[in-house]
N, C-alpha and C positions, 0 to 999 in steps of 0.2 A: 504494500500500500504506500503510494507516494503522496505525501501531504506537504504543503508549504508551511514552513515554520518561521521563516524570516520575512520581514516586510517586502524585501526586494523580490521574493518568490511569488507574491500575490499578483494576480492579473491587474493591469492598470485599467481603471474605469475611464471610459470615454463618454463624451456628452451624449445624451439620449438622442436617438435618430428621430427624424420627422415622422417616420412610420410608427414608431413606438409611441410618440406623442399622440398621433391620430387614434391609436388603439385605446390609450387611456382616456382621451377626451370622449371617445365613443362610449366607453363604459360610464363615464361621468354623465353623459346625456341620458343614458339608460337609467341610471340611479336617480335622475332628476325629471323623469317623465311626467310627474304630477306636480311640479314646482309652481305652475301658474295657479293651481287650485290652492296650494298651501299658502302662497303669498297674496292671493286675491287680486292678481293682475290679469290683463287680457292676453298677453303673449310674452314669450321669453325674450323677445327683442327689446323689451323695456329694460332688461337687465344688461348693464355694461360689464364687460369683463376685461381686465388688464391681461392681455395675451402674454406679455413677458413674465408676469407673475404666475400665470397658469403653466407656462413652460417650465418655470422653476419648480413648481409643485410636482409636475410630472417627472422631472429629473430627480427630485428628492425621493419620490416613490420608487422610481427605477433603481436608484442607489440602494435603497433598503432591500429591494428584491435581490440585488447582487450580493449585498451583505448577508442576507439569509441563506443564499445559496452557498457562499464561501464558508460561513461559520457554522451553519446548521445543516447543510446538505452533505450528501455522500458519506455519511458515517456508517460504517459497517454495511455498505450496500444500500442504505436507506437514503432516499432523495427527498429532502424537505422543500416544498415550494411555499411561497409566502401566502397564497390563498386569497380569496375574495374578501373575507372578513378583515384580514389585516390590511389589505389594499384599501378597502373602503374606509377603515379607521384612520389610516394614514392620510387619505384625501381629506377627511374631516379635520384632522389635526392641523394640516398645513393650510387649509382654507381659514380656519379660525386664527391661525398665527399670522398669515400674510394678507388676509382679507382682499381677495382679488375682485370681488363683485361689488358693483355700485348700482344705485337706482335713484331716480330723481326725488321720489317721495318717501322712500324707506331709508332709515338710518343704515349706514354701512355696517355697523356692528350687528344690528338686528337682522339685516339681510343675510350676512354671512353666517350668523348663528342658525337662522332658519334653513339655509341651504345645507349647512353641515349636518344639522339634525335630520333633514329629509334624506340626505345621502345615507346616513347611518341607519335610519329605520328601513329604508328601501334595501340596503345591503343585507340587513338582518332577514327581511322577507325573502330576498333572493337566495341567500344561503340556506334558509329553512326549506324553501320550496325545492331547491336542488337536492337537499338531503332528505326530502319527503317528510319533514317535521312540521307540525302545525304550531303556530304561536297563539297565545291567548291575547285578545285585545282588551 
């Protein structure tokens, strides 16, 4: 078994690709499919998003995925992937930390909290449905 023990033996992380950003943003849209109802707005185009901040969020989530693979994967033949729940939780964390969303009539903090909460709840529903578990409302 060949494992890296010295920092120079670890793979160098490169900036997230535009394809990977597209995939994460697609998941984000899926997790936010009901956001207009949650916010009480007419359409999602009322929400402004700082694209540079969103790319940074996607990059940070990808870095955590690489970290999980390096430090928690491939032990004794077991491969650990980050998973949807961790990914959704990280999206929530970074949205709350960096607050990329804005709206003309909703406070930035309130908007980002509602978006993060919606992502978290929808992620829980998605993971539960995927594992065929029912949640209580």
